[in-house]
N, CA, C and O atoms as a GROMACS GRO file, in nm:
protein
  448
    1MET      N    1  19.092   1.752  -4.080
    1MET     CA    2  19.151   1.676  -4.185
    1MET      C    3  19.102   1.654  -4.283
    1MET      O    4  18.981   1.677  -4.287
    2ILE      N    5  19.165   1.603  -4.401
    2ILE     CA    6  19.123   1.612  -4.546
    2ILE      C    7  19.105   1.468  -4.560
    2ILE      O    8  19.189   1.388  -4.517
    3LEU      N    9  18.965   1.424  -4.636
    3LEU     CA   10  18.946   1.290  -4.682
    3LEU      C   11  18.967   1.302  -4.840
    3LEU      O   12  18.926   1.396  -4.909
    4TYR      N   13  19.038   1.192  -4.887
    4TYR     CA   14  19.068   1.178  -5.040
    4TYR      C   15  19.088   1.042  -5.075
    4TYR      O   16  19.125   0.959  -4.991
    5THR      N   17  19.065   1.015  -5.195
    5THR     CA   18  19.089   0.876  -5.268
    5THR      C   19  19.160   0.892  -5.386
    5THR      O   20  19.187   1.010  -5.407
    6GLN      N   21  19.198   0.816  -5.468
    6GLN     CA   22  19.309   0.814  -5.602
    6GLN      C   23  19.193   0.754  -5.715
    6GLN      O   24  19.130   0.649  -5.700
    7CYS      N   25  19.184   0.832  -5.814
    7CYS     CA   26  19.108   0.797  -5.923
    7CYS      C   27  19.198   0.665  -5.990
    7CYS      O   28  19.320   0.670  -6.002
    8LYS      N   29  19.128   0.563  -6.025
    8LYS     CA   30  19.191   0.474  -6.121
    8LYS      C   31  19.239   0.483  -6.238
    8LYS      O   32  19.327   0.408  -6.280
    9SER      N   33  19.187   0.574  -6.303
    9SER     CA   34  19.216   0.614  -6.454
    9SER      C   35  19.319   0.713  -6.467
    9SER      O   36  19.412   0.691  -6.545
   10CYS      N   37  19.315   0.831  -6.392
   10CYS     CA   38  19.412   0.941  -6.418
   10CYS      C   39  19.507   0.936  -6.308
   10CYS      O   40  19.612   0.999  -6.319
   11LYS      N   41  19.478   0.858  -6.190
   11LYS     CA   42  19.576   0.878  -6.068
   11LYS      C   43  19.565   0.995  -5.972
   11LYS      O   44  19.636   0.994  -5.872
   12LYS      N   45  19.479   1.098  -5.995
   12LYS     CA   46  19.487   1.206  -5.920
   12LYS      C   47  19.392   1.175  -5.800
   12LYS      O   48  19.313   1.080  -5.797
   13ASN      N   49  19.410   1.272  -5.700
   13ASN     CA   50  19.338   1.256  -5.590
   13ASN      C   51  19.201   1.330  -5.587
   13ASN      O   52  19.182   1.446  -5.623
   14ILE      N   53  19.116   1.248  -5.540
   14ILE     CA   54  18.955   1.314  -5.531
   14ILE      C   55  18.941   1.327  -5.412
   14ILE      O   56  18.960   1.234  -5.333
   15ARG      N   57  18.900   1.458  -5.374
   15ARG     CA   58  18.874   1.488  -5.238
   15ARG      C   59  18.726   1.478  -5.196
   15ARG      O   60  18.638   1.526  -5.268
   16ILE      N   61  18.696   1.410  -5.070
   16ILE     CA   62  18.583   1.353  -5.030
   16ILE      C   63  18.518   1.457  -4.932
   16ILE      O   64  18.579   1.480  -4.828
   17LYS      N   65  18.397   1.524  -4.957
   17LYS     CA   66  18.347   1.619  -4.885
   17LYS      C   67  18.272   1.552  -4.771
   17LYS      O   68  18.163   1.501  -4.797
   18SER      N   69  18.324   1.546  -4.640
   18SER     CA   70  18.272   1.464  -4.515
   18SER      C   71  18.332   1.549  -4.411
   18SER      O   72  18.435   1.611  -4.435
   19SER      N   73  18.281   1.555  -4.311
   19SER     CA   74  18.322   1.594  -4.172
   19SER      C   75  18.350   1.495  -4.088
   19SER      O   76  18.392   1.515  -3.974
   20ALA      N   77  18.322   1.358  -4.146
   20ALA     CA   78  18.351   1.238  -4.052
   20ALA      C   79  18.476   1.220  -4.002
   20ALA      O   80  18.572   1.209  -4.079
   21ALA      N   81  18.490   1.215  -3.859
   21ALA     CA   82  18.620   1.185  -3.775
   21ALA      C   83  18.671   1.039  -3.795
   21ALA      O   84  18.793   1.029  -3.795
   22THR      N   85  18.604   0.931  -3.811
   22THR     CA   86  18.630   0.808  -3.823
   22THR      C   87  18.593   0.743  -3.943
   22THR      O   88  18.525   0.805  -4.024
   23ARG      N   89  18.627   0.634  -3.965
   23ARG     CA   90  18.563   0.555  -4.053
   23ARG      C   91  18.427   0.475  -4.057
   23ARG      O   92  18.363   0.441  -4.156
   24PRO      N   93  18.397   0.452  -3.922
   24PRO     CA   94  18.252   0.414  -3.916
   24PRO      C   95  18.153   0.534  -3.931
   24PRO      O   96  18.044   0.525  -3.988
   25ASP      N   97  18.206   0.655  -3.872
   25ASP     CA   98  18.121   0.772  -3.909
   25ASP      C   99  18.104   0.803  -4.051
   25ASP      O  100  17.995   0.846  -4.090
   26LEU      N  101  18.200   0.785  -4.130
   26LEU     CA  102  18.189   0.804  -4.290
   26LEU      C  103  18.112   0.697  -4.326
   26LEU      O  104  18.025   0.717  -4.411
   27GLN      N  105  18.129   0.568  -4.270
   27GLN     CA  106  18.023   0.467  -4.356
   27GLN      C  107  17.891   0.486  -4.288
   27GLN      O  108  17.809   0.417  -4.349
   28MET      N  109  17.839   0.546  -4.196
   28MET     CA  110  17.712   0.568  -4.138
   28MET      C  111  17.662   0.701  -4.229
   28MET      O  112  17.546   0.718  -4.266
   29GLU      N  113  17.757   0.777  -4.252
   29GLU     CA  114  17.714   0.923  -4.344
   29GLU      C  115  17.689   0.862  -4.496
   29GLU      O  116  17.580   0.873  -4.552
   30LYS      N  117  17.796   0.800  -4.554
   30LYS     CA  118  17.776   0.773  -4.699
   30LYS      C  119  17.754   0.632  -4.722
   30LYS      O  120  17.751   0.610  -4.843
   31GLY      N  121  17.740   0.540  -4.659
   31GLY     CA  122  17.752   0.392  -4.665
   31GLY      C  123  17.878   0.319  -4.687
   31GLY      O  124  17.983   0.384  -4.693
   32SER      N  125  17.879   0.175  -4.702
   32SER     CA  126  17.995   0.109  -4.726
   32SER      C  127  18.027   0.146  -4.857
   32SER      O  128  18.141   0.192  -4.863
   33GLU      N  129  17.968   0.142  -4.965
   33GLU     CA  130  18.023   0.178  -5.057
   33GLU      C  131  17.954   0.298  -5.122
   33GLU      O  132  17.833   0.312  -5.110
   34PHE      N  133  18.042   0.397  -5.202
   34PHE     CA  134  17.954   0.507  -5.249
   34PHE      C  135  18.044   0.552  -5.368
   34PHE      O  136  18.165   0.530  -5.382
   35ASN      N  137  17.946   0.632  -5.468
   35ASN     CA  138  18.011   0.693  -5.585
   35ASN      C  139  18.066   0.800  -5.572
   35ASN      O  140  18.012   0.891  -5.510
   36VAL      N  141  18.189   0.812  -5.630
   36VAL     CA  142  18.275   0.944  -5.621
   36VAL      C  143  18.301   0.976  -5.798
   36VAL      O  144  18.303   0.897  -5.891
   37ASN      N  145  18.318   1.127  -5.796
   37ASN     CA  146  18.321   1.165  -5.964
   37ASN      C  147  18.452   1.227  -5.948
   37ASN      O  148  18.463   1.310  -5.858
   38CYS      N  149  18.544   1.204  -6.016
   38CYS     CA  150  18.658   1.250  -6.060
   38CYS      C  151  18.657   1.392  -6.151
   38CYS      O  152  18.616   1.401  -6.267
   39GLN      N  153  18.704   1.484  -6.083
   39GLN     CA  154  18.696   1.628  -6.156
   39GLN      C  155  18.774   1.660  -6.260
   39GLN      O  156  18.750   1.755  -6.334
   40SER      N  157  18.877   1.577  -6.274
   40SER     CA  158  18.987   1.586  -6.396
   40SER      C  159  18.933   1.521  -6.514
   40SER      O  160  18.908   1.584  -6.616
   41CYS      N  161  18.910   1.368  -6.500
   41CYS     CA  162  18.881   1.305  -6.601
   41CYS      C  163  18.731   1.267  -6.619
   41CYS      O  164  18.693   1.213  -6.723
   42GLY      N  165  18.656   1.295  -6.526
   42GLY     CA  166  18.498   1.283  -6.530
   42GLY      C  167  18.445   1.141  -6.504
   42GLY      O  168  18.326   1.114  -6.521
   43LYS      N  169  18.533   1.054  -6.462
   43LYS     CA  170  18.487   0.921  -6.445
   43LYS      C  171  18.418   0.905  -6.313
   43LYS      O  172  18.457   0.955  -6.208
   44MET      N  173  18.317   0.832  -6.329
   44MET     CA  174  18.228   0.797  -6.193
   44MET      C  175  18.294   0.657  -6.134
   44MET      O  176  18.305   0.562  -6.211
   45GLU      N  177  18.328   0.650  -6.026
   45GLU     CA  178  18.392   0.519  -5.947
   45GLU      C  179  18.324   0.496  -5.841
   45GLU      O  180  18.286   0.591  -5.772
   46LYS      N  181  18.296   0.375  -5.810
   46LYS     CA  182  18.249   0.326  -5.678
   46LYS      C  183  18.354   0.286  -5.582
   46LYS      O  184  18.428   0.189  -5.599
   47LYS      N  185  18.356   0.369  -5.477
   47LYS     CA  186  18.479   0.356  -5.362
   47LYS      C  187  18.426   0.281  -5.218
   47LYS      O  188  18.332   0.322  -5.150
   48HIS      N  189  18.495   0.182  -5.193
   48HIS     CA  190  18.460   0.140  -5.047
   48HIS      C  191  18.523   0.227  -4.956
   48HIS      O  192  18.616   0.299  -4.995
   49VAL      N  193  18.475   0.230  -4.812
   49VAL     CA  194  18.502   0.330  -4.719
   49VAL      C  195  18.675   0.294  -4.695
   49VAL      O  196  18.754   0.389  -4.687
   50ASN      N  197  18.714   0.180  -4.686
   50ASN     CA  198  18.844   0.147  -4.680
   50ASN      C  199  18.945   0.222  -4.778
   50ASN      O  200  19.059   0.254  -4.743
   51ASP      N  201  18.897   0.245  -4.895
   51ASP     CA  202  18.977   0.301  -5.002
   51ASP      C  203  19.001   0.457  -4.956
   51ASP      O  204  19.098   0.515  -5.004
   52ILE      N  205  18.925   0.518  -4.875
   52ILE     CA  206  18.953   0.657  -4.826
   52ILE      C  207  19.065   0.669  -4.757
   52ILE      O  208  19.096   0.579  -4.679
   53LYS      N  209  19.141   0.774  -4.771
   53LYS     CA  210  19.271   0.790  -4.692
   53LYS      C  211  19.258   0.945  -4.614
   53LYS      O  212  19.175   1.024  -4.658
   54ALA      N  213  19.326   0.975  -4.522
   54ALA     CA  214  19.301   1.101  -4.458
   54ALA      C  215  19.440   1.155  -4.450
   54ALA      O  216  19.538   1.081  -4.451
   55GLU      N  217  19.447   1.295  -4.442
   55GLU     CA  218  19.565   1.364  -4.418
   55GLU      C  219  19.529   1.485  -4.336
   55GLU      O  220  19.415   1.530  -4.325
   56PRO      N  221  19.662   1.545  -4.268
   56PRO     CA  222  19.604   1.661  -4.184
   56PRO      C  223  19.577   1.765  -4.270
   56PRO      O  224  19.624   1.772  -4.384
   57ASN      N  225  19.485   1.867  -4.207
   57ASN     CA  226  19.462   1.982  -4.291
   57ASN      C  227  19.568   2.087  -4.241
   57ASN      O  228  19.568   2.127  -4.124
   58THR      N  229  19.647   2.123  -4.322
   58THR     CA  230  19.748   2.249  -4.295
   58THR      C  231  19.670   2.376  -4.277
   58THR      O  232  19.720   2.462  -4.205
   59MET      N  233  19.557   2.398  -4.332
   59MET     CA  234  19.489   2.517  -4.273
   59MET      C  235  19.480   2.536  -4.142
   59MET      O  236  19.532   2.630  -4.084
   60VAL      N  237  19.404   2.436  -4.083
   60VAL     CA  238  19.385   2.431  -3.927
   60VAL      C  239  19.507   2.485  -3.861
   60VAL      O  240  19.516   2.580  -3.783
   61ILE      N  241  19.606   2.397  -3.910
   61ILE     CA  242  19.747   2.425  -3.835
   61ILE      C  243  19.811   2.561  -3.858
   61ILE      O  244  19.885   2.618  -3.778
   62LEU      N  245  19.772   2.607  -3.978
   62LEU     CA  246  19.833   2.754  -3.974
   62LEU      C  247  19.742   2.848  -3.889
   62LEU      O  248  19.789   2.950  -3.840
   63ILE      N  249  19.610   2.813  -3.873
   63ILE     CA  250  19.526   2.912  -3.772
   63ILE      C  251  19.571   2.880  -3.640
   63ILE      O  252  19.573   2.976  -3.562
   64GLY      N  253  19.608   2.766  -3.595
   64GLY     CA  254  19.660   2.760  -3.490
   64GLY      C  255  19.818   2.834  -3.454
   64GLY      O  256  19.858   2.861  -3.341
   65VAL      N  257  19.886   2.853  -3.569
   65VAL     CA  258  19.989   2.906  -3.551
   65VAL      C  259  19.972   3.065  -3.523
   65VAL      O  260  20.034   3.130  -3.439
   66GLY      N  261  19.875   3.112  -3.610
   66GLY     CA  262  19.833   3.246  -3.590
   66GLY      C  263  19.780   3.280  -3.461
   66GLY      O  264  19.825   3.372  -3.393
   67ILE      N  265  19.692   3.212  -3.430
   67ILE     CA  266  19.634   3.219  -3.287
   67ILE      C  267  19.750   3.233  -3.158
   67ILE      O  268  19.750   3.312  -3.063
   68GLY      N  269  19.853   3.122  -3.194
   68GLY     CA  270  19.957   3.137  -3.099
   68GLY      C  271  20.051   3.237  -3.084
   68GLY      O  272  20.116   3.255  -2.982
   69ILE      N  273  20.060   3.314  -3.203
   69ILE     CA  274  20.169   3.419  -3.223
   69ILE      C  275  20.077   3.548  -3.165
   69ILE      O  276  20.131   3.628  -3.088
   70ILE      N  277  19.974   3.560  -3.194
   70ILE     CA  278  19.875   3.671  -3.150
   70ILE      C  279  19.857   3.669  -2.987
   70ILE      O  280  19.849   3.768  -2.914
   71ALA      N  281  19.854   3.520  -2.944
   71ALA     CA  282  19.836   3.536  -2.791
   71ALA      C  283  19.954   3.542  -2.717
   71ALA      O  284  19.955   3.577  -2.599
   72THR      N  285  20.071   3.504  -2.791
   72THR     CA  286  20.224   3.518  -2.729
   72THR      C  287  20.242   3.665  -2.718
   72THR      O  288  20.280   3.708  -2.609
   73LEU      N  289  20.218   3.757  -2.824
   73LEU     CA  290  20.238   3.900  -2.810
   73LEU      C  291  20.164   3.952  -2.711
   73LEU      O  292  20.214   4.032  -2.632
   74PHE      N  293  20.008   3.903  -2.701
   74PHE     CA  294  19.931   3.985  -2.620
   74PHE      C  295  19.961   3.971  -2.466
   74PHE      O  296  19.965   4.059  -2.380
   75LEU      N  297  19.981   3.826  -2.454
   75LEU     CA  298  20.036   3.792  -2.309
   75LEU      C  299  20.173   3.808  -2.286
   75LEU      O  300  20.202   3.777  -2.170
   76TRP      N  301  20.295   3.854  -2.371
   76TRP     CA  302  20.398   3.911  -2.334
   76TRP      C  303  20.397   4.047  -2.277
   76TRP      O  304  20.490   4.078  -2.202
   77GLY      N  305  20.298   4.138  -2.305
   77GLY     CA  306  20.275   4.240  -2.271
   77GLY      C  307  20.235   4.254  -2.116
   77GLY      O  308  20.274   4.346  -2.044
   78PHE      N  309  20.153   4.151  -2.077
   78PHE     CA  310  20.098   4.156  -1.950
   78PHE      C  311  20.170   4.064  -1.845
   78PHE      O  312  20.171   4.103  -1.728
   79TYR      N  313  20.233   3.942  -1.877
   79TYR     CA  314  20.286   3.865  -1.804
   79TYR      C  315  20.437   3.838  -1.832
   79TYR      O  316  20.504   3.761  -1.763
   80GLY      N  317  20.484   3.905  -1.937
   80GLY     CA  318  20.641   3.877  -1.963
   80GLY      C  319  20.661   3.736  -2.012
   80GLY      O  320  20.577   3.678  -2.080
   81ALA      N  321  20.782   3.680  -1.974
   81ALA     CA  322  20.830   3.558  -2.023
   81ALA      C  323  20.710   3.451  -2.034
   81ALA      O  324  20.690   3.385  -2.137
   82VAL      N  325  20.615   3.439  -1.889
   82VAL     CA  326  20.529   3.371  -1.869
   82VAL      C  327  20.457   3.353  -2.014
   82VAL      O  328  20.441   3.244  -2.068
   83GLY      N  329  20.426   3.451  -2.056
   83GLY     CA  330  20.333   3.454  -2.187
   83GLY      C  331  20.362   3.366  -2.307
   83GLY      O  332  20.276   3.340  -2.391
   84THR      N  333  20.508   3.314  -2.314
   84THR     CA  334  20.567   3.247  -2.422
   84THR      C  335  20.503   3.110  -2.403
   84THR      O  336  20.508   3.033  -2.499
   85VAL      N  337  20.440   3.068  -2.282
   85VAL     CA  338  20.374   2.940  -2.299
   85VAL      C  339  20.268   2.920  -2.415
   85VAL      O  340  20.233   2.810  -2.457
   86SER      N  341  20.227   3.024  -2.452
   86SER     CA  342  20.124   3.019  -2.539
   86SER      C  343  20.156   2.969  -2.695
   86SER      O  344  20.081   2.955  -2.791
   87PHE      N  345  20.294   2.948  -2.681
   87PHE     CA  346  20.350   2.896  -2.811
   87PHE      C  347  20.292   2.735  -2.839
   87PHE      O  348  20.300   2.671  -2.943
   88LEU      N  349  20.236   2.696  -2.711
   88LEU     CA  350  20.197   2.556  -2.731
   88LEU      C  351  20.075   2.529  -2.801
   88LEU      O  352  20.045   2.413  -2.830
   89ILE      N  353  19.999   2.632  -2.832
   89ILE     CA  354  19.846   2.636  -2.897
   89ILE      C  355  19.880   2.577  -3.052
   89ILE      O  356  19.813   2.484  -3.097
   90PRO      N  357  19.971   2.629  -3.119
   90PRO     CA  358  19.996   2.548  -3.237
   90PRO      C  359  20.046   2.412  -3.228
   90PRO      O  360  20.013   2.330  -3.314
   91VAL      N  361  20.113   2.383  -3.143
   91VAL     CA  362  20.149   2.244  -3.108
   91VAL      C  363  20.036   2.161  -3.079
   91VAL      O  364  20.039   2.043  -3.114
   92LEU      N  365  19.919   2.217  -3.009
   92LEU     CA  366  19.804   2.153  -2.963
   92LEU      C  367  19.717   2.117  -3.101
   92LEU      O  368  19.649   2.015  -3.115
   93PHE      N  369  19.732   2.208  -3.187
   93PHE     CA  370  19.626   2.222  -3.314
   93PHE      C  371  19.694   2.097  -3.410
   93PHE      O  372  19.633   2.009  -3.471
   94TRP      N  373  19.842   2.121  -3.402
   94TRP     CA  374  19.912   2.019  -3.504
   94TRP      C  375  19.879   1.888  -3.430
   94TRP      O  376  19.847   1.797  -3.506
   95GLN      N  377  19.880   1.864  -3.317
   95GLN     CA  378  19.879   1.711  -3.225
   95GLN      C  379  19.754   1.662  -3.286
   95GLN      O  380  19.751   1.567  -3.364
   96GLN      N  381  19.627   1.746  -3.240
   96GLN     CA  382  19.491   1.702  -3.275
   96GLN      C  383  19.467   1.657  -3.404
   96GLN      O  384  19.395   1.557  -3.415
   97GLN      N  385  19.527   1.727  -3.534
   97GLN     CA  386  19.526   1.692  -3.667
   97GLN      C  387  19.586   1.556  -3.688
   97GLN      O  388  19.539   1.473  -3.766
   98MET      N  389  19.689   1.538  -3.618
   98MET     CA  390  19.780   1.406  -3.653
   98MET      C  391  19.705   1.308  -3.597
   98MET      O  392  19.665   1.220  -3.673
   99ASN      N  393  19.670   1.300  -3.448
   99ASN     CA  394  19.582   1.201  -3.404
   99ASN      C  395  19.469   1.159  -3.474
   99ASN      O  396  19.442   1.041  -3.493
  100GLY      N  397  19.394   1.267  -3.517
  100GLY     CA  398  19.277   1.247  -3.578
  100GLY      C  399  19.300   1.132  -3.745
  100GLY      O  400  19.240   1.033  -3.788
  101THR      N  401  19.401   1.203  -3.788
  101THR     CA  402  19.435   1.148  -3.928
  101THR      C  403  19.500   0.995  -3.892
  101THR      O  404  19.473   0.903  -3.969
  102ARG      N  405  19.577   0.972  -3.787
  102ARG     CA  406  19.637   0.848  -3.743
  102ARG      C  407  19.511   0.755  -3.722
  102ARG      O  408  19.503   0.650  -3.786
  103SER      N  409  19.438   0.782  -3.656
  103SER     CA  410  19.307   0.718  -3.589
  103SER      C  411  19.217   0.672  -3.720
  103SER      O  412  19.174   0.558  -3.737
  104PHE      N  413  19.196   0.785  -3.812
  104PHE     CA  414  19.129   0.732  -3.916
  104PHE      C  415  19.186   0.625  -4.022
  104PHE      O  416  19.123   0.540  -4.085
  105ASN      N  417  19.323   0.653  -4.022
  105ASN     CA  418  19.383   0.563  -4.144
  105ASN      C  419  19.414   0.422  -4.074
  105ASN      O  420  19.444   0.325  -4.144
  106SER      N  421  19.406   0.414  -3.943
  106SER     CA  422  19.473   0.291  -3.878
  106SER      C  423  19.345   0.205  -3.865
  106SER      O  424  19.370   0.086  -3.848
  107TYR      N  425  19.202   0.241  -3.869
  107TYR     CA  426  19.087   0.156  -3.846
  107TYR      C  427  19.015   0.151  -4.000
  107TYR      O  428  18.968   0.237  -4.074
  108LEU      N  429  19.030   0.012  -4.008
  108LEU     CA  430  18.940  -0.035  -4.118
  108LEU      C  431  18.802  -0.108  -4.115
  108LEU      O  432  18.767  -0.175  -4.018
  109ILE      N  433  18.739  -0.094  -4.211
  109ILE     CA  434  18.596  -0.140  -4.198
  109ILE      C  435  18.604  -0.303  -4.264
  109ILE      O  436  18.683  -0.324  -4.356
  110ARG      N  437  18.530  -0.398  -4.219
  110ARG     CA  438  18.527  -0.528  -4.268
  110ARG      C  439  18.457  -0.535  -4.393
  110ARG      O  440  18.338  -0.505  -4.394
  111ARG      N  441  18.516  -0.571  -4.504
  111ARG     CA  442  18.433  -0.604  -4.632
  111ARG      C  443  18.343  -0.716  -4.646
  111ARG      O  444  18.372  -0.829  -4.608
  112LYS      N  445  18.252  -0.688  -4.692
  112LYS     CA  446  18.133  -0.799  -4.684
  112LYS      C  447  18.148  -0.865  -4.836
  112LYS      O  448  18.073  -0.956  -4.872
   0.00000   0.00000   0.00000
């Protein structure tokens, strides 16, 4: 999943470099409030953890599609039509991304 926030001055998205899966993980990694630098206008802003949003990472989903296609072609040769069950691989990748994004965006940290 990709974490981002919006710049107040130029309204462009600022990507947050973190591997945190939840807001509490992000809070433990960066603190309740942290500074972000907008790459387009150069303004430094202080953002609260609740101002960060998540969206699914399409690259991970595309990798899942690629693995699913390769697995389907490989298994089709050995098992025939039963090998088409491997088309579920991209669905599992997509479901994991959507669940992670939904859980990140739905949980908010209490502001002090």
